[in-house]
PAFIPA-498499 format. One record per residue (C-alpha): residue number from 1; residue in one letter; x, y, z. Coordinates in Angstrom, 1 decimal, m for minus. Last residue first. Example, Ala and Ser with C-alpha at 12.3 -4.5 7.8 and 13.67 -1.06 7.14 Angstrom:
REM residues 2
+-----+------+--------+--------+--------+
: pos : code :      x :      y :      z :
+-----+------+--------+--------+--------+
:   2 :    S :   13.7 :   m1.1 :    7.1 :
:   1 :    A :   12.3 :   m4.5 :    7.8 :
+-----+------+--------+--------+--------+
***
This chain:
REM residues 267
+-----+------+--------+--------+--------+
: pos : code :      x :      y :      z :
+-----+------+--------+--------+--------+
: 267 :    M :    2.6 :  m12.8 :   m7.5 :
: 266 :    R :    4.6 :  m10.2 :   m5.6 :
: 265 :    I :    8.3 :   m9.8 :   m5.9 :
: 264 :    D :    9.6 :   m6.1 :   m4.5 :
: 263 :    M :   13.2 :   m7.0 :   m4.4 :
: 262 :    L :   14.0 :   m5.7 :   m7.6 :
: 261 :    K :   12.0 :   m2.6 :   m7.1 :
: 260 :    K :   14.0 :   m2.3 :   m3.5 :
: 259 :    G :   16.9 :   m2.6 :   m5.6 :
: 258 :    A :   16.1 :    0.0 :   m8.3 :
: 257 :    F :   15.5 :    2.3 :   m5.1 :
: 256 :    Y :   19.0 :    1.9 :   m3.7 :
: 255 :    A :   20.5 :    2.8 :   m7.2 :
: 254 :    A :   18.7 :    5.6 :   m7.5 :
: 253 :    A :   19.6 :    6.9 :   m4.2 :
: 252 :    F :   23.1 :    6.6 :   m5.0 :
: 251 :    I :   23.1 :    8.3 :   m8.1 :
: 250 :    C :   21.1 :   11.1 :   m6.1 :
: 249 :    L :   23.7 :   11.4 :   m3.7 :
: 248 :    A :   26.7 :   11.3 :   m6.2 :
: 247 :    V :   25.3 :   13.9 :   m8.3 :
: 246 :    T :   24.3 :   15.7 :   m5.2 :
: 245 :    T :   28.3 :   15.5 :   m3.6 :
: 244 :    S :   29.5 :   16.2 :   m7.2 :
: 243 :    M :   26.9 :   19.6 :   m7.2 :
: 242 :    V :   28.2 :   21.0 :   m3.9 :
: 241 :    S :   32.1 :   20.3 :   m4.0 :
: 240 :    V :   31.7 :   22.0 :   m7.5 :
: 239 :    L :   30.2 :   25.3 :   m5.5 :
: 238 :    T :   32.2 :   25.0 :   m3.2 :
: 237 :    G :   31.4 :   24.1 :    0.6 :
: 236 :    Q :   34.3 :   21.2 :    0.6 :
: 235 :    G :   36.9 :   22.2 :   m1.2 :
: 234 :    S :   39.4 :   19.7 :    0.7 :
: 233 :    F :   37.6 :   17.6 :    3.6 :
: 232 :    S :   39.4 :   16.8 :    6.3 :
: 231 :    G :   39.8 :   13.5 :    8.6 :
: 230 :    G :   39.6 :   14.1 :   12.3 :
: 229 :    M :   38.9 :   10.1 :   13.1 :
: 228 :    F :   35.5 :   11.1 :   14.3 :
: 227 :    R :   34.8 :   13.8 :   10.8 :
: 226 :    L :   36.3 :   10.4 :    8.7 :
: 225 :    M :   33.9 :    7.9 :   10.6 :
: 224 :    L :   31.1 :   10.1 :    9.8 :
: 223 :    I :   31.8 :   10.1 :    6.1 :
: 222 :    I :   32.0 :    6.5 :    6.0 :
: 221 :    V :   28.7 :    5.9 :    8.3 :
: 220 :    V :   26.3 :    8.2 :    6.0 :
: 219 :    P :   28.0 :    6.7 :    2.7 :
: 218 :    M :   27.2 :    3.2 :    4.2 :
: 217 :    A :   23.9 :    3.6 :    5.8 :
: 216 :    L :   22.1 :    2.6 :    2.5 :
: 215 :    M :   24.3 :   m0.2 :    2.2 :
: 214 :    M :   23.2 :   m1.5 :    5.2 :
: 213 :    N :   19.5 :   m1.5 :    3.9 :
: 212 :    L :   20.6 :   m3.8 :    0.8 :
: 211 :    E :   22.7 :   m6.1 :    2.6 :
: 210 :    A :   19.3 :   m6.5 :    4.6 :
: 209 :    N :   16.8 :   m6.7 :    1.4 :
: 208 :    A :   19.5 :   m9.5 :    0.0 :
: 207 :    S :   19.6 :  m11.6 :    3.5 :
: 206 :    A :   15.4 :  m11.2 :    3.4 :
: 205 :    T :   15.7 :  m12.4 :   m0.6 :
: 204 :    M :   14.9 :  m15.9 :    0.3 :
: 203 :    T :   12.5 :  m15.2 :    2.9 :
: 202 :    Q :   10.1 :  m13.1 :    0.9 :
: 201 :    I :   10.5 :  m15.4 :   m2.1 :
: 200 :    E :    8.8 :  m17.9 :    0.3 :
: 199 :    L :    6.4 :  m16.2 :    1.9 :
: 198 :    E :    5.1 :  m14.5 :   m1.7 :
: 197 :    V :    4.9 :  m18.6 :   m2.6 :
: 196 :    S :    2.7 :  m18.8 :    0.4 :
: 195 :    M :    0.6 :  m15.9 :   m0.8 :
: 194 :    K :   m0.4 :  m16.8 :   m4.2 :
: 193 :    E :   m1.1 :  m20.7 :   m3.2 :
: 192 :    N :   m3.4 :  m18.9 :   m0.6 :
: 191 :    I :   m5.0 :  m16.5 :   m3.0 :
: 190 :    I :   m5.4 :  m19.2 :   m5.4 :
: 189 :    E :   m6.5 :  m21.8 :   m3.1 :
: 188 :    Y :   m9.6 :  m18.9 :   m1.6 :
: 187 :    T :  m10.4 :  m18.1 :   m5.4 :
: 186 :    S :  m11.0 :  m21.8 :   m6.2 :
: 185 :    Q :  m13.1 :  m22.5 :   m2.7 :
: 184 :    I :  m15.2 :  m19.4 :   m3.9 :
: 183 :    V :  m15.9 :  m20.3 :   m7.6 :
: 182 :    Q :  m16.4 :  m24.3 :   m6.5 :
: 181 :    R :  m19.2 :  m23.1 :   m4.0 :
: 180 :    I :  m20.8 :  m20.7 :   m6.1 :
: 179 :    N :  m21.2 :  m23.8 :   m9.0 :
: 178 :    G :  m22.6 :  m21.9 :  m11.7 :
: 177 :    G :  m26.5 :  m20.7 :  m11.6 :
: 176 :    K :  m25.9 :  m18.1 :  m14.8 :
: 175 :    R :  m26.8 :  m15.2 :  m12.6 :
: 174 :    Y :  m24.6 :  m16.4 :   m9.6 :
: 173 :    A :  m21.7 :  m17.8 :  m11.8 :
: 172 :    T :  m21.0 :  m14.5 :  m13.7 :
: 171 :    E :  m21.1 :  m12.7 :  m10.5 :
: 170 :    F :  m18.9 :  m14.9 :   m8.5 :
: 169 :    V :  m16.4 :  m14.7 :  m11.1 :
: 168 :    S :  m16.6 :  m10.5 :  m11.4 :
: 167 :    A :  m16.5 :  m10.5 :   m7.7 :
: 166 :    F :  m13.5 :  m12.9 :   m7.4 :
: 165 :    S :  m11.3 :  m11.0 :  m10.0 :
: 164 :    Q :  m11.7 :   m8.0 :   m8.0 :
: 163 :    A :  m11.1 :   m9.5 :   m4.7 :
: 162 :    D :   m8.4 :  m11.1 :   m6.5 :
: 161 :    E :   m6.7 :   m8.0 :   m7.8 :
: 160 :    L :   m7.1 :   m6.5 :   m4.6 :
: 159 :    G :   m7.3 :   m2.4 :   m5.2 :
: 158 :    S :  m10.1 :   m2.9 :   m2.2 :
: 157 :    R :  m12.8 :   m0.3 :   m3.2 :
: 156 :    L :  m13.7 :   m1.7 :   m6.5 :
: 155 :    A :  m13.6 :   m5.3 :   m4.8 :
: 154 :    F :  m15.7 :   m3.8 :   m1.7 :
: 153 :    D :  m18.2 :   m2.7 :   m4.3 :
: 152 :    N :  m18.3 :   m5.4 :   m6.4 :
: 151 :    L :  m18.9 :   m7.3 :   m3.5 :
: 150 :    L :  m22.1 :   m5.5 :   m2.6 :
: 149 :    E :  m23.3 :   m4.7 :   m6.3 :
: 148 :    E :  m22.9 :   m9.0 :   m6.6 :
: 147 :    I :  m24.8 :   m9.2 :   m3.3 :
: 146 :    T :  m27.8 :   m7.5 :   m4.5 :
: 145 :    I :  m28.6 :   m4.4 :   m2.7 :
: 144 :    N :  m32.2 :   m5.2 :   m0.9 :
: 143 :    N :  m31.5 :   m3.5 :    2.7 :
: 142 :    N :  m31.2 :   m7.0 :    4.7 :
: 141 :    M :  m28.6 :   m7.2 :    1.9 :
: 140 :    G :  m26.8 :   m3.6 :    2.0 :
: 139 :    G :  m26.6 :   m4.6 :    5.9 :
: 138 :    V :  m25.0 :   m8.2 :    5.4 :
: 137 :    I :  m22.3 :   m6.6 :    2.8 :
: 136 :    N :  m21.8 :   m3.6 :    5.1 :
: 135 :    G :  m20.7 :   m5.7 :    8.4 :
: 134 :    L :  m18.9 :   m7.9 :    5.9 :
: 133 :    E :  m16.6 :   m5.1 :    4.7 :
: 132 :    Q :  m16.6 :   m4.0 :    8.7 :
: 131 :    V :  m15.4 :   m7.3 :    9.7 :
: 130 :    I :  m13.0 :   m7.5 :    6.7 :
: 129 :    F :  m11.1 :   m4.5 :    7.8 :
: 128 :    A :  m10.8 :   m5.1 :   11.5 :
: 127 :    D :  m12.8 :   m2.8 :   13.6 :
: 126 :    E :  m14.7 :   m5.4 :   15.8 :
: 125 :    S :  m11.7 :   m7.4 :   16.3 :
: 124 :    Y :  m10.6 :  m10.7 :   14.2 :
: 123 :    Q :  m11.4 :  m14.4 :   14.5 :
: 122 :    Q :  m14.6 :  m13.6 :   16.8 :
: 121 :    R :  m16.1 :  m11.4 :   14.2 :
: 120 :    M :  m14.8 :  m13.2 :   11.8 :
: 119 :    D :  m16.7 :  m16.4 :   12.3 :
: 118 :    G :  m20.0 :  m13.9 :   12.9 :
: 117 :    Y :  m19.6 :  m12.1 :    8.9 :
: 116 :    A :  m18.8 :  m15.7 :    7.9 :
: 115 :    S :  m21.9 :  m16.9 :    9.1 :
: 114 :    I :  m24.0 :  m13.7 :    7.6 :
: 113 :    F :  m22.5 :  m14.4 :    4.5 :
: 112 :    S :  m23.2 :  m18.2 :    4.4 :
: 111 :    E :  m26.5 :  m17.3 :    5.0 :
: 110 :    T :  m27.0 :  m15.2 :    2.3 :
: 109 :    I :  m25.5 :  m17.3 :   m0.3 :
: 108 :    N :  m27.3 :  m20.4 :    1.1 :
: 107 :    Q :  m26.1 :  m23.0 :    3.8 :
: 106 :    G :  m25.7 :  m26.6 :    2.8 :
: 105 :    A :  m22.5 :  m27.5 :    5.0 :
: 104 :    G :  m20.3 :  m26.6 :    1.7 :
: 103 :    I :  m21.8 :  m23.3 :    1.7 :
: 102 :    S :  m20.5 :  m22.1 :    5.4 :
: 101 :    T :  m17.3 :  m23.6 :    4.6 :
: 100 :    A :  m16.7 :  m21.6 :    1.2 :
:  99 :    V :  m17.9 :  m18.4 :    3.2 :
:  98 :    A :  m15.6 :  m19.2 :    6.2 :
:  97 :    E :  m12.3 :  m19.7 :    3.7 :
:  96 :    L :  m13.1 :  m16.7 :    1.5 :
:  95 :    M :  m13.4 :  m14.8 :    4.6 :
:  94 :    D :   m9.9 :  m15.7 :    5.8 :
:  93 :    R :   m8.5 :  m15.0 :    2.3 :
:  92 :    F :  m10.3 :  m11.8 :    2.5 :
:  91 :    Q :   m8.5 :  m11.2 :    5.9 :
:  90 :    L :   m5.0 :  m12.0 :    4.1 :
:  89 :    K :   m6.0 :   m9.7 :    1.3 :
:  88 :    L :   m7.3 :   m6.8 :    3.7 :
:  87 :    V :   m3.6 :   m6.9 :    5.9 :
:  86 :    N :   m1.4 :   m6.5 :    2.7 :
:  85 :    T :   m4.0 :   m3.6 :    1.0 :
:  84 :    R :   m4.1 :   m2.1 :    4.8 :
:  83 :    Q :    0.2 :   m2.1 :    4.7 :
:  82 :    Q :    0.6 :   m0.9 :    1.5 :
:  81 :    V :   m1.8 :    2.1 :    1.4 :
:  80 :    R :    0.1 :    3.1 :    4.9 :
:  79 :    Y :    3.4 :    3.0 :    2.8 :
:  78 :    K :    2.1 :    4.8 :   m0.3 :
:  77 :    S :    1.0 :    7.1 :    2.5 :
:  76 :    W :    4.1 :    7.3 :    4.6 :
:  75 :    L :    5.9 :    8.3 :    0.9 :
:  74 :    P :    3.4 :   11.2 :    0.2 :
:  73 :    V :    3.9 :   12.5 :    4.0 :
:  72 :    A :    7.9 :   11.9 :    3.7 :
:  71 :    A :    8.5 :   13.8 :    0.2 :
:  70 :    F :    7.5 :   17.6 :    2.2 :
:  69 :    A :    9.9 :   16.8 :    5.0 :
:  68 :    L :   12.5 :   15.8 :    2.8 :
:  67 :    G :   12.4 :   18.8 :    1.0 :
:  66 :    V :   12.2 :   21.0 :    4.1 :
:  65 :    G :   15.3 :   18.6 :    5.5 :
:  64 :    L :   17.2 :   19.2 :    2.2 :
:  63 :    A :   16.7 :   23.0 :    1.8 :
:  62 :    I :   17.6 :   23.3 :    5.8 :
:  61 :    S :   21.4 :   21.6 :    5.1 :
:  60 :    L :   21.6 :   23.8 :    2.1 :
:  59 :    P :   21.3 :   27.2 :    4.2 :
:  58 :    L :   23.6 :   25.4 :    6.9 :
:  57 :    I :   26.6 :   24.1 :    4.9 :
:  56 :    G :   28.2 :   21.1 :    6.4 :
:  55 :    Y :   27.4 :   19.5 :    3.0 :
:  54 :    F :   27.1 :   15.6 :    3.4 :
:  53 :    I :   27.0 :   15.6 :    7.3 :
:  52 :    T :   24.8 :   19.0 :    8.2 :
:  51 :    G :   22.7 :   18.1 :    4.9 :
:  50 :    L :   21.9 :   14.4 :    5.8 :
:  49 :    L :   21.1 :   15.7 :    9.5 :
:  48 :    L :   18.7 :   18.3 :    8.5 :
:  47 :    G :   17.1 :   15.8 :    5.7 :
:  46 :    A :   16.4 :   13.6 :    8.8 :
:  45 :    V :   15.6 :   16.1 :   11.2 :
:  44 :    F :   13.3 :   17.7 :    8.3 :
:  43 :    G :   11.6 :   14.3 :    7.4 :
:  42 :    V :   10.8 :   13.4 :   10.9 :
:  41 :    I :    9.3 :   16.3 :   11.5 :
:  40 :    Y :    7.3 :   16.8 :    8.6 :
:  39 :    C :    6.6 :   13.2 :    9.0 :
:  38 :    G :    5.2 :   13.9 :   12.4 :
:  37 :    L :    3.1 :   16.7 :   11.6 :
:  36 :    R :    1.5 :   14.5 :    8.9 :
:  35 :    E :    0.5 :   11.7 :   11.1 :
:  34 :    I :   m1.0 :   14.3 :   13.5 :
:  33 :    I :   m3.4 :   16.2 :   10.8 :
:  32 :    P :   m4.2 :   12.8 :    9.5 :
:  31 :    V :   m3.0 :   11.4 :    6.1 :
:  30 :    K :   m5.8 :   10.7 :    3.9 :
:  29 :    Y :   m5.0 :    7.2 :    2.7 :
:  28 :    E :   m6.4 :    6.1 :   m1.0 :
:  27 :    T :   m6.3 :    2.4 :   m2.6 :
:  26 :    Y :   m7.9 :    1.3 :    0.1 :
:  25 :    V :  m10.9 :    3.3 :   m0.1 :
:  24 :    I :  m12.9 :    2.8 :    3.3 :
:  23 :    S :  m16.9 :    3.1 :    2.6 :
:  22 :    D :  m18.2 :    6.0 :    5.0 :
:  21 :    A :  m20.6 :    6.9 :    2.5 :
:  20 :    F :  m21.5 :    3.6 :    1.8 :
:  19 :    L :  m22.6 :    2.6 :   m1.9 :
:  18 :    Y :  m20.0 :    4.0 :   m3.6 :
:  17 :    T :  m19.0 :    7.2 :   m5.8 :
:  16 :    R :  m16.3 :    8.0 :   m7.7 :
:  15 :    K :  m15.9 :   11.5 :   m8.4 :
:  14 :    P :  m16.5 :   12.9 :  m11.8 :
:  13 :    E :  m13.0 :   13.2 :  m14.2 :
:  12 :    K :  m12.3 :   16.6 :  m14.5 :
:  11 :    D :  m13.4 :   18.2 :  m17.9 :
:  10 :    K :  m10.3 :   19.8 :  m19.2 :
:   9 :    K :   m9.8 :   23.6 :  m19.6 :
:   8 :    K :  m10.5 :   25.6 :  m22.6 :
:   7 :    G :   m7.5 :   27.7 :  m23.2 :
:   6 :    L :   m8.2 :   27.5 :  m27.1 :
:   5 :    S :  m10.9 :   25.4 :  m28.6 :
:   4 :    I :  m10.8 :   24.3 :  m32.1 :
:   3 :    S :  m13.5 :   24.1 :  m34.7 :
:   2 :    L :  m13.3 :   21.8 :  m37.5 :
:   1 :    M :  m16.0 :   22.8 :  m40.3 :
+-----+------+--------+--------+--------+
***
């Protein structure tokens, strides 16, 4: 018999657990209260100014300010996630180089990661992401947690495709007695080559990005110039004016974000 349940809420997915309680999940960023307040203030002021410039109606300007104030928090969170991921990717590449060098010098896996931990502490500060992660890996190995589990845990939290691929290949090679040094060296070379290509692409698209940012500011500059030169806008404040201005701004914003998406080329 087919039974249909109505109004029953779908069970939530269980929260993912990690090996260490204080682990950093790089794909998430909980905005601290101070930064959150800063986002609210900056978003509200920006919205209020834009509303005043384009609409000239105080209630609409306040509404736009409130809307941008709340939109600023997720935008800032996304920016911080991307920023941390970029930093971690660079540090992860350096860690692989250090581990590969240690293995090439005749050290075993455990000794190589311990050696890499010391190298990263000298190269970066104590609070650097990779230093914290290597500290967890070394501490985990000392507590009889397998290196495969530790690397998989890090890869899962990192959000880096390269780290996830490395952890998967490392686990297979380590269990079946493969050439670990070759796996680490190949991963390092691939990441290094990808980062070099990305840097070259960023250099080539730098002028286009600058033009795109200038395009974003042009409507504001034009409206301000017209106001300062004594220009008047017939029909401003009417329903038709508000709707046409809103549609124009939405189209302009969509074009800007589409342009940013096209410029964001990643390997």
